[in-house]
Biopython code that builds the backbone (N, CA, C, O; Angstrom):
import numpy as np
from Bio.PDB.StructureBuilder import StructureBuilder

atoms = [
    (1, "MET", "N", (-21.125, -2.265, 37.857)),
    (1, "MET", "CA", (-21.714, -1.557, 36.761)),
    (1, "MET", "C", (-22.034, -2.543, 35.641)),
    (1, "MET", "O", (-21.176, -3.333, 35.248)),
    (2, "LEU", "N", (-23.221, -2.506, 35.144)),
    (2, "LEU", "CA", (-23.613, -3.374, 34.044)),
    (2, "LEU", "C", (-23.144, -2.780, 32.728)),
    (2, "LEU", "O", (-23.091, -1.560, 32.567)),
    (3, "GLY", "N", (-22.808, -3.640, 31.804)),
    (3, "GLY", "CA", (-22.372, -3.168, 30.494)),
    (3, "GLY", "C", (-22.168, -4.331, 29.549)),
    (3, "GLY", "O", (-22.466, -5.479, 29.881)),
    (4, "TRP", "N", (-21.663, -4.027, 28.378)),
    (4, "TRP", "CA", (-21.397, -5.036, 27.356)),
    (4, "TRP", "C", (-19.908, -5.147, 27.129)),
    (4, "TRP", "O", (-19.179, -4.159, 27.221)),
    (5, "VAL", "N", (-19.458, -6.356, 26.832)),
    (5, "VAL", "CA", (-18.098, -6.584, 26.349)),
    (5, "VAL", "C", (-18.248, -7.320, 25.029)),
    (5, "VAL", "O", (-18.742, -8.446, 24.986)),
    (6, "ILE", "N", (-17.818, -6.675, 23.953)),
    (6, "ILE", "CA", (-17.893, -7.264, 22.613)),
    (6, "ILE", "C", (-16.554, -7.930, 22.335)),
    (6, "ILE", "O", (-15.510, -7.285, 22.432)),
    (7, "THR", "N", (-16.570, -9.216, 21.988)),
    (7, "THR", "CA", (-15.331, -9.928, 21.671)),
    (7, "THR", "C", (-15.422, -10.499, 20.266)),
    (7, "THR", "O", (-16.426, -11.110, 19.900)),
    (8, "CYS", "N", (-14.382, -10.300, 19.488)),
    (8, "CYS", "CA", (-14.326, -10.812, 18.112)),
    (8, "CYS", "C", (-12.869, -11.024, 17.714)),
    (8, "CYS", "O", (-11.949, -10.488, 18.332)),
    (9, "HIS", "N", (-12.687, -11.820, 16.663)),
    (9, "HIS", "CA", (-11.356, -11.990, 16.085)),
    (9, "HIS", "C", (-10.919, -10.707, 15.393)),
    (9, "HIS", "O", (-11.741, -9.920, 14.923)),
    (10, "ASP", "N", (-9.626, -10.521, 15.343)),
    (10, "ASP", "CA", (-8.990, -9.407, 14.644)),
    (10, "ASP", "C", (-9.520, -8.075, 15.170)),
    (10, "ASP", "O", (-9.561, -7.880, 16.385)),
    (11, "GLU", "N", (-9.920, -7.170, 14.312)),
    (11, "GLU", "CA", (-10.382, -5.844, 14.736)),
    (11, "GLU", "C", (-11.904, -5.713, 14.674)),
    (11, "GLU", "O", (-12.423, -4.601, 14.759)),
    (12, "GLN", "N", (-12.616, -6.807, 14.531)),
    (12, "GLN", "CA", (-14.063, -6.749, 14.326)),
    (12, "GLN", "C", (-14.816, -6.225, 15.538)),
    (12, "GLN", "O", (-15.857, -5.589, 15.371)),
    (13, "ALA", "N", (-14.339, -6.464, 16.731)),
    (13, "ALA", "CA", (-15.026, -5.967, 17.929)),
    (13, "ALA", "C", (-14.990, -4.447, 17.965)),
    (13, "ALA", "O", (-16.002, -3.805, 18.245)),
    (14, "GLN", "N", (-13.833, -3.872, 17.684)),
    (14, "GLN", "CA", (-13.706, -2.412, 17.677)),
    (14, "GLN", "C", (-14.573, -1.804, 16.580)),
    (14, "GLN", "O", (-15.210, -0.773, 16.793)),
    (15, "GLU", "N", (-14.599, -2.437, 15.408)),
    (15, "GLU", "CA", (-15.429, -1.941, 14.309)),
    (15, "GLU", "C", (-16.909, -1.970, 14.688)),
    (15, "GLU", "O", (-17.650, -1.041, 14.367)),
    (16, "MET", "N", (-17.337, -3.027, 15.366)),
    (16, "MET", "CA", (-18.727, -3.127, 15.798)),
    (16, "MET", "C", (-19.058, -2.036, 16.813)),
    (16, "MET", "O", (-20.125, -1.426, 16.745)),
    (17, "LEU", "N", (-18.149, -1.790, 17.750)),
    (17, "LEU", "CA", (-18.363, -0.740, 18.746)),
    (17, "LEU", "C", (-18.474, 0.629, 18.076)),
    (17, "LEU", "O", (-19.326, 1.432, 18.455)),
    (18, "ILE", "N", (-17.637, 0.900, 17.100)),
    (18, "ILE", "CA", (-17.692, 2.178, 16.380)),
    (18, "ILE", "C", (-19.043, 2.349, 15.695)),
    (18, "ILE", "O", (-19.625, 3.433, 15.732)),
    (19, "LYS", "N", (-19.543, 1.288, 15.073)),
    (19, "LYS", "CA", (-20.849, 1.357, 14.400)),
    (19, "LYS", "C", (-21.977, 1.576, 15.405)),
    (19, "LYS", "O", (-22.900, 2.348, 15.144)),
    (20, "LEU", "N", (-21.907, 0.901, 16.551)),
    (20, "LEU", "CA", (-22.935, 1.089, 17.579)),
    (20, "LEU", "C", (-22.923, 2.516, 18.119)),
    (20, "LEU", "O", (-23.980, 3.112, 18.328)),
    (21, "GLU", "N", (-21.735, 3.062, 18.345)),
    (21, "GLU", "CA", (-21.638, 4.433, 18.847)),
    (21, "GLU", "C", (-22.108, 5.446, 17.810)),
    (21, "GLU", "O", (-22.672, 6.481, 18.167)),
    (22, "ALA", "N", (-21.882, 5.161, 16.535)),
    (22, "ALA", "CA", (-22.360, 6.057, 15.481)),
    (22, "ALA", "C", (-23.886, 6.086, 15.461)),
    (22, "ALA", "O", (-24.494, 7.120, 15.183)),
    (23, "ARG", "N", (-24.488, 4.955, 15.756)),
    (23, "ARG", "CA", (-25.957, 4.870, 15.715)),
    (23, "ARG", "C", (-26.613, 5.359, 17.003)),
    (23, "ARG", "O", (-27.635, 6.044, 16.953)),
    (24, "PHE", "N", (-26.036, 5.015, 18.157)),
    (24, "PHE", "CA", (-26.688, 5.285, 19.440)),
    (24, "PHE", "C", (-25.985, 6.333, 20.299)),
    (24, "PHE", "O", (-26.476, 6.671, 21.376)),
    (25, "GLY", "N", (-24.854, 6.848, 19.848)),
    (25, "GLY", "CA", (-24.099, 7.806, 20.650)),
    (25, "GLY", "C", (-23.093, 7.091, 21.541)),
    (25, "GLY", "O", (-22.938, 5.873, 21.453)),
    (26, "PRO", "N", (-22.409, 7.842, 22.397)),
    (26, "PRO", "CA", (-21.373, 7.250, 23.259)),
    (26, "PRO", "C", (-21.924, 6.128, 24.145)),
    (26, "PRO", "O", (-22.991, 6.259, 24.746)),
    (27, "LEU", "N", (-21.186, 5.044, 24.212)),
    (27, "LEU", "CA", (-21.573, 3.885, 25.026)),
    (27, "LEU", "C", (-20.497, 3.667, 26.086)),
    (27, "LEU", "O", (-19.606, 2.834, 25.921)),
    (28, "ALA", "N", (-20.593, 4.420, 27.163)),
    (28, "ALA", "CA", (-19.562, 4.390, 28.208)),
    (28, "ALA", "C", (-19.428, 3.022, 28.865)),
    (28, "ALA", "O", (-18.361, 2.687, 29.380)),
    (29, "GLN", "N", (-20.491, 2.233, 28.854)),
    (29, "GLN", "CA", (-20.462, 0.933, 29.526)),
    (29, "GLN", "C", (-20.205, -0.213, 28.554)),
    (29, "GLN", "O", (-20.490, -1.368, 28.870)),
    (30, "CYS", "N", (-19.677, 0.092, 27.393)),
    (30, "CYS", "CA", (-19.413, -0.932, 26.384)),
    (30, "CYS", "C", (-17.921, -0.957, 26.077)),
    (30, "CYS", "O", (-17.312, 0.092, 25.867)),
    (31, "ARG", "N", (-17.332, -2.146, 26.052)),
    (31, "ARG", "CA", (-15.911, -2.306, 25.750)),
    (31, "ARG", "C", (-15.746, -3.302, 24.606)),
    (31, "ARG", "O", (-16.550, -4.220, 24.444)),
    (32, "ALA", "N", (-14.702, -3.108, 23.822)),
    (32, "ALA", "CA", (-14.365, -4.017, 22.727)),
    (32, "ALA", "C", (-13.075, -4.753, 23.078)),
    (32, "ALA", "O", (-12.089, -4.141, 23.488)),
    (33, "VAL", "N", (-13.098, -6.071, 22.910)),
    (33, "VAL", "CA", (-11.896, -6.887, 23.118)),
    (33, "VAL", "C", (-11.623, -7.631, 21.818)),
    (33, "VAL", "O", (-12.365, -8.541, 21.447)),
    (34, "ASN", "N", (-10.559, -7.240, 21.132)),
    (34, "ASN", "CA", (-10.139, -7.914, 19.910)),
    (34, "ASN", "C", (-9.108, -8.972, 20.273)),
    (34, "ASN", "O", (-8.209, -8.718, 21.075)),
    (35, "TYR", "N", (-9.234, -10.143, 19.695)),
    (35, "TYR", "CA", (-8.234, -11.180, 19.936)),
    (35, "TYR", "C", (-7.911, -11.865, 18.624)),
    (35, "TYR", "O", (-8.685, -11.777, 17.670)),
    (36, "TRP", "N", (-6.797, -12.535, 18.565)),
    (36, "TRP", "CA", (-6.322, -13.120, 17.332)),
    (36, "TRP", "C", (-6.367, -14.640, 17.404)),
    (36, "TRP", "O", (-6.442, -15.227, 18.483)),
    (37, "GLN", "N", (-6.319, -15.257, 16.238)),
    (37, "GLN", "CA", (-6.326, -16.716, 16.144)),
    (37, "GLN", "C", (-5.149, -17.277, 16.933)),
    (37, "GLN", "O", (-4.048, -16.728, 16.887)),
    (38, "GLY", "N", (-5.376, -18.352, 17.645)),
    (38, "GLY", "CA", (-4.310, -19.011, 18.384)),
    (38, "GLY", "C", (-4.031, -18.429, 19.759)),
    (38, "GLY", "O", (-3.113, -18.879, 20.445)),
    (39, "LEU", "N", (-4.808, -17.434, 20.172)),
    (39, "LEU", "CA", (-4.623, -16.849, 21.496)),
    (39, "LEU", "C", (-5.000, -17.888, 22.554)),
    (39, "LEU", "O", (-6.011, -18.577, 22.419)),
    (40, "SER", "N", (-4.203, -17.997, 23.583)),
    (40, "SER", "CA", (-4.494, -18.986, 24.624)),
    (40, "SER", "C", (-5.728, -18.564, 25.422)),
    (40, "SER", "O", (-6.035, -17.376, 25.529)),
    (41, "THR", "N", (-6.415, -19.533, 25.970)),
    (41, "THR", "CA", (-7.595, -19.227, 26.782)),
    (41, "THR", "C", (-7.206, -18.447, 28.031)),
    (41, "THR", "O", (-7.986, -17.631, 28.524)),
    (42, "ASN", "N", (-6.008, -18.694, 28.543)),
    (42, "ASN", "CA", (-5.531, -17.961, 29.707)),
    (42, "ASN", "C", (-5.389, -16.471, 29.385)),
    (42, "ASN", "O", (-5.815, -15.621, 30.167)),
    (43, "MET", "N", (-4.799, -16.163, 28.246)),
    (43, "MET", "CA", (-4.615, -14.761, 27.865)),
    (43, "MET", "C", (-5.959, -14.098, 27.564)),
    (43, "MET", "O", (-6.175, -12.946, 27.938)),
    (44, "LEU", "N", (-6.860, -14.809, 26.897)),
    (44, "LEU", "CA", (-8.188, -14.252, 26.626)),
    (44, "LEU", "C", (-8.922, -13.977, 27.936)),
    (44, "LEU", "O", (-9.604, -12.961, 28.065)),
    (45, "SER", "N", (-8.785, -14.871, 28.896)),
    (45, "SER", "CA", (-9.402, -14.670, 30.203)),
    (45, "SER", "C", (-8.872, -13.402, 30.862)),
    (45, "SER", "O", (-9.640, -12.638, 31.447)),
    (46, "ARG", "N", (-7.579, -13.179, 30.773)),
    (46, "ARG", "CA", (-6.990, -11.962, 31.345)),
    (46, "ARG", "C", (-7.509, -10.712, 30.640)),
    (46, "ARG", "O", (-7.793, -9.700, 31.281)),
    (47, "MET", "N", (-7.628, -10.792, 29.323)),
    (47, "MET", "CA", (-8.131, -9.649, 28.558)),
    (47, "MET", "C", (-9.573, -9.332, 28.950)),
    (47, "MET", "O", (-9.949, -8.164, 29.049)),
    (48, "MET", "N", (-10.374, -10.368, 29.172)),
    (48, "MET", "CA", (-11.771, -10.162, 29.554)),
    (48, "MET", "C", (-11.862, -9.552, 30.953)),
    (48, "MET", "O", (-12.727, -8.714, 31.211)),
    (49, "CYS", "N", (-10.975, -9.968, 31.852)),
    (49, "CYS", "CA", (-10.978, -9.395, 33.206)),
    (49, "CYS", "C", (-10.588, -7.925, 33.190)),
    (49, "CYS", "O", (-11.071, -7.148, 34.012)),
    (50, "ASP", "N", (-9.722, -7.538, 32.266)),
    (50, "ASP", "CA", (-9.284, -6.148, 32.161)),
    (50, "ASP", "C", (-10.286, -5.270, 31.423)),
    (50, "ASP", "O", (-10.180, -4.045, 31.486)),
    (51, "ALA", "N", (-11.250, -5.852, 30.730)),
    (51, "ALA", "CA", (-12.187, -5.088, 29.900)),
    (51, "ALA", "C", (-12.969, -4.035, 30.678)),
    (51, "ALA", "O", (-13.090, -2.910, 30.192)),
    (52, "PRO", "N", (-13.508, -4.337, 31.860)),
    (52, "PRO", "CA", (-14.305, -3.320, 32.563)),
    (52, "PRO", "C", (-13.475, -2.169, 33.112)),
    (52, "PRO", "O", (-14.039, -1.155, 33.524)),
    (53, "ALA", "N", (-12.179, -2.293, 33.129)),
    (53, "ALA", "CA", (-11.320, -1.254, 33.722)),
    (53, "ALA", "C", (-11.298, 0.015, 32.902)),
    (53, "ALA", "O", (-10.623, 0.976, 33.270)),
]
sb = StructureBuilder()
sb.init_structure("model")
sb.init_model(0)
sb.init_chain("A")
sb.init_seg("    ")
for serial, (resi, resn, name, xyz) in enumerate(atoms, 1):
    if name == "N":
        sb.init_residue(resn, " ", resi, " ")
    sb.init_atom(name, np.array(xyz, "f"), 0.0, 1.0, " ", f" {name:<3s}", serial, name[0])
structure = sb.get_structure()
């Protein structure tokens, strides 16, 4: 399934997704992944793999 994964520091990805849904309606194929400063690349990789689930 094609879709978008929005990634940003802190809570910015979720905020962006909320704004997009307010403008365009529900986006079932869009996921937000928020991550924090200092997160390891290994953990970010795991979070990205879990995003489509």
